[in-house]
N, C-alpha and C positions, 0 to 999 in steps of 0.2 A: 504494500500500500504506500502511496506517495505521501511523504510528510509535508508536502506543499499543498496549499489549497488551489491547485491548478491541475486539471486532468492531464495525463501524460501526452495525449494527442496534441493538446494545445501547447504544452511545453516544448514538444519536439518541433512544432511549427514555428514557435518563437525563436528557437535556436537556429533554425535554417535561415532566418531573416537577419542574423547578426553577421558582423564582419569577423575575420579570424581573431583579431584582438579581443572582441567581445566574447567569443566562444571560449577562448583560453581563460579569460578573467572569470567567466561564469563557472568554469569547471573548478576553480580554486575557492569558491565560496563555501561549499559544504560537501560532505561525503556523498550525499544522494546525487547531487548534480555531477560530481566527478564520476560516479558510477554510471550515470546516464550518458554522459558525453564520452568518457574514457579517452582523453586526448592521447593520441599516439604520434608517430613520426610524421604523418601527413598533416596533422594539425599544427605541429611545431614548424614544419616547412612552410605552411600557409601563413603562419604568423611572421616568420622571418622574411618572406617575400613581401608582406605588407610593410614591414619596417624598412625594407630595402628602398622603397620610394620615399621614405620620410627624410626630412632634412637633418634630423637629430642623429640617426644611426647610419643611414645609407648615403648621406650627402645631399640627396634630393636635387642635384644639379642637372638640368636638361642638357644632354650632350648633342642634341640635334637641333639645328637652327630652324625655327618655324615649323612648317610641315615637311621639311626635307628629311629624307632617310639617310643622308650622308652625315657621318659623325664630325664633330668639331675637332680641329687640330690643336686647340689650346691645351697645353700640358697641365696647367693648373686646374682645369675643370676635371680632368681625369684623375688627378691626385686627390681631389676632394671626395670622390665617389667610392663606394664599396658595393660589392656584389655578393650574392649568397650562392654558395655551392651546395647543391642538394645531396652530395655524397657525404661530406664531412660536416654539414650543417653549420657553417662558419661564414662570417663576413670576411671577405678577402679583397685585396686591391686588384687592379687590372693586370698586374704582372703575373698573377697566378693563373690567368686564363689565356687561352688562345683567341685569335680573332673570330673563329667560328662560334665560340661560346659567348661572345660579347656583341658582335655586330650582326649576326644573322637575325632576321626579322623576328622570329619566334622567341629568341633568347634575349632580346634587348630589354633594357630597363624601361619601366614606364615613367611617364612624366608625372611628377607629384601633383600637378595642377589638374590632371584629367580626372574624370569620374571613375575611371577604372581602378584608381587607388582605393576607392570606397566600395569595392565589390563585396558581394555576399560570400559567406563561407561555403565551401564544398562539402561540409560535413553532412552525411546522410545516414540514417539508421537502416539496417538490413533486416531481412526476415528472420535471421538466426539470432537477432538481438545484439550483434556485434556492430559497434559504431566505427565508421572509418571514413576518411575523406576520399572523395573521388578525384580523378584526374582533372586537369584543366579543361575548360569548355572547348568544344570543337568549333572551328570557324571555316568559312568558305575561303577557298584559295584565291578567289577573285577580289576580295576585300583586304587590301594590305593593312589598313589601319585597324581592322578587327583582329588580324593575326599578330599584331604588334605585341610582343610579350606573352603570347599564349603558351609557350613552352618553357617558361622560366623554371618550372619545377623539374625540368630535365637537365638543367645546366650543371656541368661538372668542371672542377678545376683540373689543372694539368696533372697533379698528383693523384687525384681520384681516377682520372682516365688511365693513368699508367698502372695503378694497382688493379683496376678492373680489366685491364687488357684491351682497352678501347682506343688506344692511341694508334693513329695511322702513320706508319713510317715506311721507309723504303719505297716510296712512290717515285717512279722514274720520270725523267724529262730529257730534253735534248742536251742539257748541261750536266746531267748525272742523276744521282739519287738524293732525294730530299728526305727530311724527317729524322736524320740520325740513324742510330742502330737500336737494337732491342734493349740493350743495357744502358745506352746513353741517348735517350730521345731528344729531339730538337723540335720546338714548336715556334711557329711564326707569331710574333707579337705585333705591336702597333708600329706605325711609321712616324718617326720624329725627325724634325728638321734640325740638323747639326751644322756647325760652321764648316768643318773639314774632318778629315780622318782622325786628327789629334783630339778634337772635341768629342768625336764619336766614341773612341775607346778609352779616353781619359776625361770623363765628364767632370767639370768644375775642379780640375786639378790646379788651376791658377790660384785659387783661394788657399789651398794647402801650401803653395809655394810662396805665398805672400804677395801675389800679383793677381788681383781679381780680374776676371774676364771683362772685356768691354760689353756693351749692351748687345742683345741679340739682333736688334734691327740693324746695327752697324755691320754685322757680318752679312746679313741678307742683302744689304745694299751693294757692297763693293765686290763681293765674290761672284764669280760667274755662275750661271744657272746649273751647269753640270757638277759644280763643286758644292754650292750651298743649296742642296736639294734634300729630299726626304730619304732618310736611311731606315732600313727595316731592322727592327729589334728582334733578336732570336733568344728564346729562353731555353737553356740547356740544363738537364738534370745531372749534377756532378756525380760521377761514379763513386767518389769516396765518401762525401758527406750526405749524399742523396737529397740535396737541396737544389731547388731550381734557381739558377742564376742567369744573368744576362750575358751575352757573348763577350762584353767588355771585361768580364771577370776571368777570362780564360787566356788572355794574351795572344789571341789569333784574330785574323780578320783580313779585310781587303781595303784597298786604297780608294775605291769608288763606291757609290751607293748601291749599284746593282749587284755587287758581289754577294754570293750566298754560300753557306757551308755545305756544298754538295760533295758527295763521295762516289767512289767507284762501285758501290754495292757491297763492299766488305769493310767500310768505315774509313778508308784511306782518302784523305783530302789532298789533292795534288795542287802544286803551285801554279795557278793560272790567274794572274792578275792580282793575287793577294800580296799582302805586305810580308808574309812569312816566306823566307827564301827557301825553306825546306818543306817537304811533305810531312804531314802529321796524321795520326790516327785519332779518330773521335773518341774511342774508348780509353785513350791515354791522357785525355784532358783532365785538368784539375783546377779548381778555382784558387783565388789568392790565399784564402785561409787554409785550404788543404795543403798547398805548397809550403806555406809557413810552418804548419805542424809537422810536415814530413821532413823538410830539409833545413828549416831554420830561417831566420830573418835575413841573413846575408845572401843566401841563394835566391830568395824572393826579390831582393833589391837588384841582383845581377840580371835576372830575367826581365824585370820591369824596366831596367835601364836600357837593355838591348831593344826591347819592344818600343820604348819611348823614343829611342834614337831613330828607328825606322819611321815612326809616325811623324816625328819632327822634321826629318829630311823630306818626306813627301809634302808636308804642309808648307815648309819654307820654299820648296820649289814652286808651288802654285802662287804663293804670295809674291815672290820675286818676279815671277812671270807677269803678274798683274801690275807690278810697279813699272815694268819695262815694256808693257804691251803697246803703249801709245806711240813709242818711237818707231816701231816698224811701220805703222800706218803713216807717220809723217814722212818716212823715207820713201814709201811707195808713191806718195802724192806730192813730193817736193817740186815737181815740174809744174804743178798747178798753181803754185804760189806766185805772187807778183815779184817782179825783178828786184824791187827795193827790199824785200824780206828774205830773198834766197841766201844771201851771204850770211846773215845771222843764223838762219836755220841750219845751214851746213856746219857752222861752227858748233852748234848744239849737238848735232848728230855725231860729230867726231869724238865727243867726250862720252857719249852714251851708247852708240851703236855697237861698239866692240864688246860691251858688257852684255848686251842682249844676245849676241852670237855666242859669247862664251858660256852663257847659261845652257845653251843647247849642246854645245860641243863637249865641254869639260864637266858639265853638271855641277858647277861650283856654286856656293852660296855667296850672297852679297854681304859685305861687311859694313861697319858703321861709316867709314869714309866714302865707300861707293854709294851708299844710300844717301848720305849728305850731298854728294855731288849730283845725284839724280834729282833730289828735291830742289836744289838750287837751279838746275837747268830747267826743271818743270816750271818754276816760277817765271823764269825768263821767257819761256815759250808761251806761257799764259798771257803775259803782257803783249807779246807780238800778236797773239790770237785776238785779243780785244781790239787791237788797232786794225787788224784785218777785217773784223766784223763790220767796220764802218765803210770800207771800200770794196772788199771781196767777200761779201756775205754768201755768195753762191757756193764758195768752198766750205764754209761752216755748215751749211744745210745740205750739202751735196753728199758725195760718196764718203767723205771722211766722217760725217756725223753718224753714219749707220754701220760702219765696218768695225767689228771687233770691240764694240763698246767704247769707241774713242771718246765720245762726249762724257761718258762716265769717268774714264781715266783723267780727263781734263778737269772735271769739276769736283770729283770726290777722291782726289789723290791723297789728301791728308787723312782721310778715314782709313785707307789701305795702309798708309804709313804708320798710323797708330796701332794697327793690328800687327804689323811687322815688329814694332818695338815691344809689344806685349809678348810675342813669340820669342824674341831674342832674350828678354828678361827672364822668361821661364826656362829657357835653355841654359842660361848662365847660372840660375839658381840650382838646377839639377846637377850641373857639372861640379858646382862647389860643394853640394851636399846630396849625394845620391840616395841617402836614407830617407829623404822626404817622400820619395815615391812609395817606399815600403810602408811608411806610416799612413800615407793617403789610401793605399789599398786595404790596409787592415781597418781603417776607420770608415770604410764605405758601408752604408746600411745594407743589411742582408734581409731577405724576404722573411717575414714572420706573419703569423696568423693573428687576426683581429677577432677575438672571441666575443660572444654575447654573454648574457647572464648565466650563471652556473646552473640555475634550475632548469634551463632549457636543454642542458646536456644530459640530464638524467634519462635513463631508459624508461 
């Protein structure tokens, strides 16, 4: 007999009109209601999915602009959000999931402002008296907005996919095999815009060296499109510590954004456009912390110093090329200048043209004196260019203005020079104290779980 003055049929009907939070709260009021509701795993998951859209626990930030189904590229929005894994029943950050689990329409997070956040519970009684939650509602494939977030209860993190054997690896392409190996899987994560290869594999290293990085928009303005583009992040499960870490924690990678860790089918990654001069096996990778525990701090610093040197050499090459790129355009178009400016322009080319050719022949780096000379000659040419704008404006708006970003080199040379000085300051700091890279690697934040209240973890 019910101890409440409400018939069981009406009580069950009232329960079905509540949201997941109301059902869970009602089950904690007395023993009778807890016996009627019997909250299980499905009710806990429904409650977590409701909290996922709240601003307090899940972040509640809309990652999709307007009615568009394309995600935002703002990294701060992604860092403020948490997602629920239906396997471990835990709130996790985006680094714990692959793109399929976050960006596919059925797995996407709901907008906290929509009415779907106030949905009814899926709790239903059965004929046998056992109460359990049903699966998410079914939607028509033709309505994209209705299918948005309909399969969130099936979302799994990378570790749960690995433990349940649902990770897809060894899928072949024309470039090789993707996905890593069975013991060391690799999952594709988000695309993030980095300055260059050094910023990609040593993020925020300048702060540890005492030289903070310039602003992000500074890099995006003066670097070329193929350099300052989006880099794909890859999450790798370390074979030693069994923790998922980003590719930058394993001291391997490529010098261009389209590089991917593809192997020959047996885990061997061959040197094809990567910065590593030797082939390596995926199963032999280890993160910074595992290398420190196995061989010590000195060996970690040696490996990081070699890896940092390769990245710095590649980055300095692109920056030096950007500083000297305008002089080749001037040399090709010097016949187009007026006779009164040709003599001064030839004098400027004699001091700078040999450095441009030397960059490609000997692959040497520019020093402080050479950069100072280039800066001084750039100022002189800019004065000549302003005078030419008054008489020979057809040259300024003709072929020279659209070739090789000449106008950008002319107007934003100081921004590129500031980046060169920052790179050189970081290089000098590492050469004077190589141990700074080791401390930077050990102080990097590692992925950890963001749990919920302890009572939700009870069986």
